[in-house]
C-alpha positions in Angstrom: 101.2 -93.7 -137.2 102.4 -97.2 -136.6 103.1 -98.2 -133.0 106.8 -98.7 -133.8 107.0 -95.2 -135.2 105.2 -93.7 -132.2 107.6 -95.6 -129.9 110.6 -94.3 -131.8 109.2 -90.7 -131.7 108.6 -91.0 -127.9 112.1 -92.2 -127.3 113.5 -89.4 -129.5 111.6 -86.9 -127.5 112.7 -88.3 -124.2 116.3 -88.3 -125.4 116.0 -84.6 -126.1 114.9 -84.0 -122.5 118.0 -85.7 -121.0 120.2 -83.3 -119.1 123.4 -84.8 -120.7 124.3 -87.8 -122.9 126.0 -89.4 -119.8 123.0 -89.1 -117.5 121.3 -92.2 -116.2 118.5 -93.0 -113.8 121.1 -92.9 -110.9 123.6 -90.2 -111.9 124.2 -87.0 -113.8 127.1 -84.4 -113.6 125.4 -82.3 -110.9 125.2 -85.1 -108.3 128.5 -86.9 -109.1 131.5 -86.1 -106.7 132.7 -82.6 -107.6 136.1 -82.2 -109.2 138.5 -79.6 -107.8 137.6 -77.2 -110.6 134.0 -76.9 -109.4 134.9 -76.6 -105.7 135.2 -72.8 -105.3 134.0 -72.1 -101.8 136.9 -71.1 -99.6 136.8 -70.4 -95.8 136.0 -66.8 -96.6 133.1 -67.6 -99.0 131.5 -69.8 -96.4 131.8 -67.0 -93.8 130.1 -64.6 -96.1 127.5 -67.1 -97.2 126.3 -67.9 -93.7 126.5 -64.2 -92.8 124.1 -63.4 -95.7 121.7 -66.3 -95.0 121.6 -66.3 -91.2 120.6 -62.7 -90.9 117.2 -62.7 -92.5 113.6 -61.9 -91.8 112.7 -65.3 -90.5 115.4 -65.3 -87.9 114.5 -61.7 -86.9 110.8 -62.4 -86.7 111.0 -66.0 -85.4 112.7 -65.1 -82.2 110.1 -62.6 -81.3 107.4 -65.2 -81.4 108.8 -66.7 -78.3 107.5 -63.7 -76.4 104.0 -64.4 -77.8 103.8 -67.7 -75.9 104.7 -66.1 -72.5 108.5 -66.1 -72.3 110.3 -63.1 -71.0 113.0 -61.5 -73.1 115.8 -63.2 -71.1 114.1 -66.6 -71.4 113.6 -66.1 -75.1 117.3 -65.3 -75.6 118.3 -68.3 -73.5 116.1 -70.6 -75.5 117.5 -69.3 -78.8 121.1 -69.7 -77.4 120.4 -73.4 -76.7 118.8 -74.1 -80.0 121.6 -72.2 -81.8 124.2 -74.4 -80.1 122.4 -77.6 -81.2 122.0 -76.3 -84.7 125.7 -75.5 -85.1 126.7 -78.9 -83.8 124.3 -80.5 -86.2 125.6 -78.5 -89.1 129.3 -79.2 -88.4 128.8 -83.0 -87.8 126.4 -83.6 -90.8 128.4 -81.4 -93.2 131.6 -83.5 -92.8 130.6 -86.0 -95.5 130.1 -83.4 -98.1 133.3 -81.6 -97.3 135.3 -84.9 -97.4 133.7 -86.8 -100.3 132.2 -83.9 -102.2 128.8 -85.5 -102.8 125.4 -84.1 -101.8 123.0 -85.2 -99.1 121.0 -87.2 -101.6 124.0 -89.4 -102.5 125.4 -89.8 -99.0 122.0 -91.2 -97.9 122.4 -94.1 -100.3 124.9 -95.7 -97.9 122.2 -96.1 -95.3 118.8 -96.3 -97.1 120.1 -98.0 -100.2 120.4 -96.6 -103.7 116.6 -96.7 -104.2 115.5 -96.4 -100.6 117.2 -93.0 -100.4 114.3 -91.7 -102.6 112.2 -91.6 -99.5 114.5 -89.2 -97.7 114.7 -87.2 -100.9 111.0 -86.7 -101.1 110.9 -85.6 -97.5 113.5 -82.9 -98.2 111.8 -81.9 -101.5 108.5 -81.2 -99.7 110.3 -79.0 -97.2 112.2 -77.2 -99.9 108.9 -76.3 -101.6 107.4 -75.1 -98.4 110.3 -73.0 -97.4 110.7 -71.6 -100.9 107.2 -70.2 -100.7 107.6 -68.9 -97.1 110.9 -67.2 -97.7 109.6 -65.9 -101.0 106.6 -64.4 -99.2 109.1 -62.6 -96.8 111.0 -61.3 -99.8 107.8 -60.1 -101.4 107.0 -58.2 -98.3 110.3 -56.3 -98.7 109.4 -55.6 -102.3 106.1 -54.1 -101.0 108.1 -51.8 -98.6 110.5 -50.8 -101.4 107.7 -49.9 -103.8 105.7 -48.2 -101.0 108.7 -46.1 -100.0 108.8 -44.7 -103.5 105.0 -44.5 -104.1 103.3 -44.5 -100.8 99.9 -45.0 -102.4 100.9 -48.6 -103.1 100.3 -49.3 -99.4 96.6 -48.3 -99.9 96.0 -50.1 -103.2 92.5 -51.4 -103.5 92.3 -55.0 -102.2 90.6 -57.3 -104.7 90.9 -60.5 -102.5 88.3 -61.7 -100.0 88.7 -61.4 -96.2 89.7 -65.1 -95.9 92.5 -64.9 -98.6 95.2 -64.3 -96.0 96.7 -61.6 -98.2 96.1 -58.3 -100.0 96.5 -57.4 -103.6 99.6 -55.3 -103.1 101.2 -58.2 -101.2 100.5 -60.7 -103.9 101.9 -58.4 -106.6 105.0 -57.9 -104.5 105.4 -61.6 -104.0 105.1 -62.3 -107.7 107.7 -59.6 -108.4 110.1 -61.2 -105.9 109.4 -64.7 -107.4 110.1 -63.4 -110.9 113.3 -61.6 -110.0 114.6 -64.8 -108.3 114.3 -67.0 -111.4 117.3 -65.7 -113.4 119.6 -66.5 -110.5 118.9 -70.2 -111.1 120.8 -70.0 -114.3 124.0 -69.7 -112.3 125.8 -72.7 -110.9 126.1 -73.0 -107.1 129.8 -72.4 -107.4 129.1 -69.0 -108.9 127.2 -67.6 -106.0 130.3 -66.2 -104.3 129.9 -62.6 -105.4 126.2 -62.3 -104.5 126.9 -63.9 -101.1 129.6 -61.3 -100.3 127.4 -58.3 -101.4 124.4 -59.5 -99.5 126.2 -60.3 -96.3 127.8 -56.8 -96.1 124.6 -54.9 -96.9 122.3 -56.9 -94.6 124.7 -56.7 -91.7 124.9 -52.9 -91.9 121.1 -52.6 -92.3 120.3 -54.9 -89.3 122.5 -53.0 -86.9 121.3 -49.6 -88.2 117.7 -50.6 -87.5 118.6 -51.9 -84.0 120.7 -48.9 -83.0 118.0 -46.4 -84.3 115.3 -48.2 -82.3 117.4 -48.3 -79.1 118.3 -44.7 -79.4 114.7 -43.6 -80.1 113.2 -45.5 -77.2 116.1 -44.8 -74.8 115.8 -48.3 -73.2 115.1 -51.9 -74.2 111.3 -51.2 -74.3 108.3 -52.7 -72.4 108.7 -56.2 -73.7 112.0 -56.5 -71.9 110.6 -55.8 -68.5 106.9 -56.6 -68.7 106.0 -58.8 -71.7 103.0 -60.3 -69.9 101.4 -56.8 -69.8 101.8 -56.4 -73.6 100.5 -59.9 -74.5 97.9 -60.1 -71.8 99.1 -63.4 -70.5 100.4 -64.3 -67.1 104.1 -65.0 -66.4 105.0 -68.7 -66.8 106.4 -70.6 -63.9 107.3 -74.2 -62.9 106.7 -77.0 -65.3 104.6 -74.9 -67.6 107.6 -72.6 -68.1 110.0 -75.6 -68.6 107.8 -77.2 -71.3 107.2 -73.9 -73.1 111.0 -73.4 -73.2 111.4 -76.9 -74.5 108.8 -76.3 -77.2 110.6 -73.2 -78.3 114.0 -74.9 -78.4 112.5 -77.5 -80.7 110.9 -74.7 -82.7 114.2 -73.1 -83.2 115.9 -76.3 -84.3 112.9 -77.1 -86.5 113.5 -74.0 -88.5 117.0 -75.3 -89.3 116.2 -79.0 -89.3 116.3 -79.1 -93.1 119.6 -77.2 -93.2 121.1 -79.7 -90.8 120.0 -82.6 -92.9 121.2 -81.3 -96.3 124.3 -79.6 -95.1 126.5 -81.7 -97.5 124.8 -79.9 -100.4 126.8 -76.8 -99.4 129.9 -78.4 -97.8 130.6 -80.4 -101.0 131.7 -77.1 -102.7 134.5 -76.6 -100.2 137.9 -76.1 -101.8 139.5 -78.1 -99.0 137.8 -80.5 -96.5 137.1 -78.5 -93.4 136.7 -75.1 -95.1 133.0 -75.2 -94.4 133.5 -75.6 -90.7 134.7 -72.0 -90.2 131.4 -70.5 -91.2 129.4 -73.1 -89.2 131.4 -72.7 -86.0 132.1 -69.0 -86.0 129.5 -67.1 -88.1 126.3 -69.1 -87.6 126.2 -68.8 -83.8 126.9 -65.1 -83.9 124.4 -64.4 -86.7 121.6 -66.6 -85.4 121.8 -65.4 -81.8 122.5 -61.9 -83.0 119.5 -61.8 -85.3 117.4 -63.2 -82.4 118.5 -60.5 -80.0 118.2 -57.7 -82.6 114.7 -58.8 -83.5 113.5 -59.1 -79.9 115.0 -55.8 -78.6 113.9 -53.9 -81.7 110.3 -55.3 -81.4 110.3 -54.3 -77.7 111.5 -50.8 -78.5 109.0 -50.3 -81.3 106.2 -51.3 -78.8 107.4 -48.3 -76.6 107.4 -45.6 -79.3 104.5 -47.0 -81.4 102.1 -48.1 -78.6 99.1 -47.8 -80.8 100.4 -50.2 -83.5 100.0 -53.9 -83.3 103.1 -55.7 -82.1 105.7 -55.2 -84.8 107.6 -58.5 -84.5 107.7 -58.8 -88.3 110.4 -56.6 -89.8 108.4 -55.5 -92.8 105.5 -54.3 -90.6 108.1 -52.3 -88.6 109.5 -50.6 -91.7 106.0 -49.6 -92.9 105.2 -48.2 -89.5 108.5 -46.2 -89.5 107.5 -44.6 -92.9 104.0 -43.9 -91.7 105.0 -42.2 -88.4 108.2 -40.5 -89.5 107.0 -38.8 -92.6 108.6 -38.3 -96.1 112.1 -37.9 -94.6 112.2 -41.6 -93.6 111.3 -42.9 -97.1 115.0 -43.2 -98.3 116.1 -45.0 -95.1 113.1 -47.4 -95.3 113.9 -48.2 -98.9 117.5 -49.1 -98.3 116.7 -51.2 -95.2 114.1 -53.1 -97.2 116.5 -53.5 -100.1 119.2 -55.0 -97.8 116.8 -57.6 -96.5 115.5 -58.1 -100.0 119.0 -59.2 -101.1 119.3 -61.4 -98.0 116.0 -63.1 -99.0 117.2 -63.6 -102.5 120.3 -65.4 -101.2 118.2 -67.5 -98.7 115.5 -68.4 -101.2 117.6 -69.1 -104.2 120.5 -71.0 -102.6 119.1 -72.5 -99.4 115.7 -73.4 -100.8 115.6 -73.5 -104.6 119.0 -74.8 -105.4 119.0 -77.4 -102.5 115.6 -78.6 -103.7 116.8 -78.7 -107.2 119.7 -80.8 -106.2 117.4 -83.3 -104.5 115.2 -83.5 -107.6 118.3 -84.0 -109.7 119.1 -87.0 -107.5 115.5 -88.3 -107.7 115.3 -88.1 -111.5 118.9 -87.5 -112.7 118.3 -88.5 -116.3 115.9 -85.6 -116.9 116.4 -83.1 -114.1 119.6 -81.2 -113.2 120.0 -78.6 -110.5 118.8 -75.8 -112.8 115.6 -77.6 -113.9 114.9 -78.8 -110.4 115.2 -75.3 -109.0 112.6 -74.0 -111.4 110.2 -76.8 -110.4 110.7 -75.9 -106.7 109.9 -72.3 -107.5 106.7 -73.2 -109.3 105.5 -75.5 -106.5 106.5 -72.8 -103.9 103.6 -70.6 -105.1 101.1 -73.4 -104.8 101.6 -73.9 -101.0 99.9 -70.6 -100.2 102.7 -69.2 -97.9 100.5 -66.3 -97.0 98.3 -68.7 -95.0 101.3 -70.1 -93.1 102.5 -66.7 -91.9 99.3 -65.1 -90.6 100.1 -65.2 -86.9 103.0 -65.9 -84.6 101.5 -69.2 -83.4 100.9 -70.5 -86.9 104.5 -69.6 -87.7 105.8 -71.6 -84.7 103.7 -74.6 -85.8 104.9 -74.4 -89.4 108.6 -74.3 -88.6 108.6 -76.9 -85.8 106.1 -79.4 -87.0 108.2 -80.9 -89.8 111.0 -81.6 -87.3 109.0 -84.6 -86.3 110.1 -86.3 -89.6 113.5 -84.7 -90.1 115.0 -85.5 -86.7 114.9 -89.3 -87.2 116.3 -88.9 -90.8 119.2 -86.9 -89.4 119.8 -89.4 -86.6 120.1 -92.2 -89.1 122.3 -90.2 -91.4 124.8 -89.2 -88.7 124.9 -92.6 -87.0 125.4 -94.3 -90.4 128.2 -92.0 -91.6 130.2 -91.3 -88.4 129.6 -94.5 -86.3 128.8 -97.3 -88.7 130.9 -96.4 -91.7 133.4 -94.3 -89.7 133.5 -91.7 -92.4 134.6 -94.1 -95.1 132.6 -94.4 -98.3 133.0 -96.3 -101.6 132.1 -93.5 -104.0 131.9 -95.7 -107.1 129.4 -98.0 -105.4 127.0 -95.1 -104.7 126.3 -94.9 -108.4 126.2 -98.7 -109.2 122.5 -99.9 -109.3 123.2 -103.6 -109.0 123.9 -106.3 -106.5 127.7 -105.6 -106.9 127.2 -102.4 -105.0 127.7 -102.4 -101.2 124.7 -100.1 -101.0 122.2 -102.1 -103.1 121.0 -104.2 -100.2 117.6 -105.8 -101.2 116.6 -104.4 -104.6 118.2 -101.1 -103.7 116.4 -100.7 -100.3 117.8 -101.3 -96.8 114.9 -102.5 -94.6 116.7 -101.2 -91.5 116.2 -97.5 -92.5 112.4 -97.3 -92.7 112.2 -99.3 -89.4 114.5 -97.0 -87.6 112.8 -93.9 -89.0 109.3 -95.1 -88.0 110.4 -95.9 -84.5 111.8 -92.4 -84.2 108.7 -90.7 -85.6 105.8 -92.4 -84.0 106.2 -91.1 -80.4 105.7 -87.5 -81.6 102.8 -88.2 -84.0 99.9 -87.8 -81.5 101.2 -84.4 -80.4 101.9 -83.5 -84.0 98.4 -84.3 -85.1 96.9 -82.3 -82.2 99.2 -79.3 -83.0 98.2 -79.3 -86.7 94.5 -79.9 -86.2 93.7 -78.8 -82.6 90.0 -78.5 -83.3 89.8 -82.2 -84.4 92.4 -84.0 -82.4 92.8 -83.8 -78.6 95.6 -85.6 -76.7 96.9 -85.6 -73.2 99.6 -83.2 -71.9 102.0 -86.1 -71.9 101.8 -86.6 -75.6 102.1 -82.9 -76.2 105.2 -82.8 -74.0 106.7 -85.7 -76.1 105.9 -83.6 -79.2 107.8 -80.6 -77.7 110.9 -82.8 -77.8 110.2 -84.1 -81.3 113.5 -83.4 -83.1 115.8 -84.4 -80.3 113.8 -87.4 -79.3 113.4 -88.7 -82.9 117.1 -88.1 -83.5 118.3 -90.2 -80.6 115.7 -92.9 -81.0 116.4 -93.5 -84.7 120.2 -93.2 -84.2 120.1 -95.8 -81.3 117.9 -98.2 -83.3 120.2 -97.8 -86.2 123.3 -98.7 -84.2 121.5 -101.7 -82.6 120.4 -103.1 -86.0 123.8 -102.6 -87.6 125.5 -104.2 -84.7 123.3 -107.3 -85.0 123.7 -107.4 -88.7 126.6 -105.3 -90.0 126.2 -104.0 -93.6 128.7 -104.9 -96.3 131.7 -102.7 -97.1 132.3 -101.3 -93.7 135.7 -99.5 -93.6 136.3 -99.8 -97.3 136.9 -97.1 -99.9 137.7 -97.1 -103.6 141.3 -98.0 -104.4 141.3 -95.3 -107.2 139.9 -91.9 -107.6 137.3 -93.1 -110.0 135.6 -89.7 -110.6 138.7 -87.4 -110.5 137.4 -85.9 -107.3 140.6 -85.2 -105.3 143.4 -82.8 -106.0 147.1 -83.5 -105.1 147.1 -81.8 -101.7 143.8 -83.5 -100.7 145.0 -86.9 -102.0 148.2 -86.6 -99.9 146.2 -85.8 -96.7 143.8 -88.6 -97.2 146.6 -91.2 -97.9 148.5 -90.0 -94.8 145.2 -90.4 -92.8 144.8 -93.9 -94.3 148.3 -95.0 -93.1 148.0 -93.3 -89.7 144.4 -94.0 -88.7 142.7 -96.1 -91.3 140.4 -93.1 -92.2 141.6 -92.5 -95.7 141.8 -94.8 -98.8 141.9 -98.5 -98.8 145.3 -99.4 -100.1 148.5 -97.8 -101.3 148.1 -99.6 -104.6 146.2 -97.5 -107.1 146.1 -94.6 -104.7 144.9 -91.1 -105.6 148.3 -90.0 -106.8 147.9 -91.8 -110.1 144.4 -90.4 -110.6 144.8 -86.7 -109.7 143.0 -84.0 -111.7 
């Protein structure tokens, strides 16, 4: 075959792989500003969505790990309350851009990093999505194991064909693959179609969580031994003084670390809001209640289980508790165990598909928009999610802490740059058309598509925590002083404020182009009549809307 023919064939094959005829290296329909027809998440849907995702196995189990490092129950609850408050503030503040301009995290980041420079932030998020997809999928697989075991108890004792260092058993791996397979068809739905599953999952998992908690409290008759004497259970002394303070700081960062990705990509969800601000109801009212509620339910139930199952290992993981209930309560408990596992199975589907798979798919769609849309990207995330060996991450409480908090070292500075850029530098005004213009005519092109300020601000925010991070990840090889470890215990907050401060300094010295400017017309048909009216009123009153009355949104409404 002649070279010209081969080239023609290759081009023809690549054209078949394109997600749409209009797709280009910098845009496709999934990452363009959403029109009103695709924005279907009302206040109610956001409430149900966060209810279904915030009450999950990770939140239930993660809070109990605070007890494993020496905190009392009261201290663990206080730590989770502080981290929950910071998480909610981050979600509200960083979700504003998506709710107002209806573009995802990947696109908003182009204003600060540059149209090409934003790929770095995307890759950081994609890595985290793959990791969390595997971890949350493993949790879901554990619930599948409980469901199967409640029907056929012999499944619990299936012959294990894996070696002692595998970190899993055969029945666990089978259950994981079942959960992974069941999740795949849900990727065929568009994000705006997840309303029904979110409502169903939220109702079922809420009932199940309270049922388990009330049963455990009634069976034990009190809050259990962990409430009053956790040091006796764990065999560690009660923490005091500076050791207590730094342990609590570590756990606050750990709590934020579990949601650091969610804070960063919040616009991926808020962009589906019917009206700007709809997303804030779930963030401000449901998330604090659900996160802190899940933490308290998990801690108290774990404490109670220690009282009435003293011969069992500490049952801080919900699926271990459900298996113990079936073992000790006999055949009569099998139905109750099945339905409890099924409820959290639905919750894990919601978390894994929407908050991990779809979000990662959206990031991949922004990275390679010509050939990847949200659906294709979600399948890629699901495949990589198996390869990270999530069963290795979740072996012990301490490894779980390291896994969820360590990556906050990199995400805190990214979030600081993003919030400072959008709220303080740009003052919530964006030229949507320039976000998709890969040329020097775009205000966000900078130098060949990269803004040199962003990597500098990010590195300065990351480096103080790196010695402690390395020591935490490889403690047998890297040893650092307590001072560096203490810096690491503040990694997300420290990195956030350092990068945000550096960002403001650099942009004060050298302001970027296009500050305070927006498109004169609704180029993408993004805003409906009511929204256009609100934004034009805001423009006239506060200068926070569109740039001029001429060519305003009224002439471009969809």
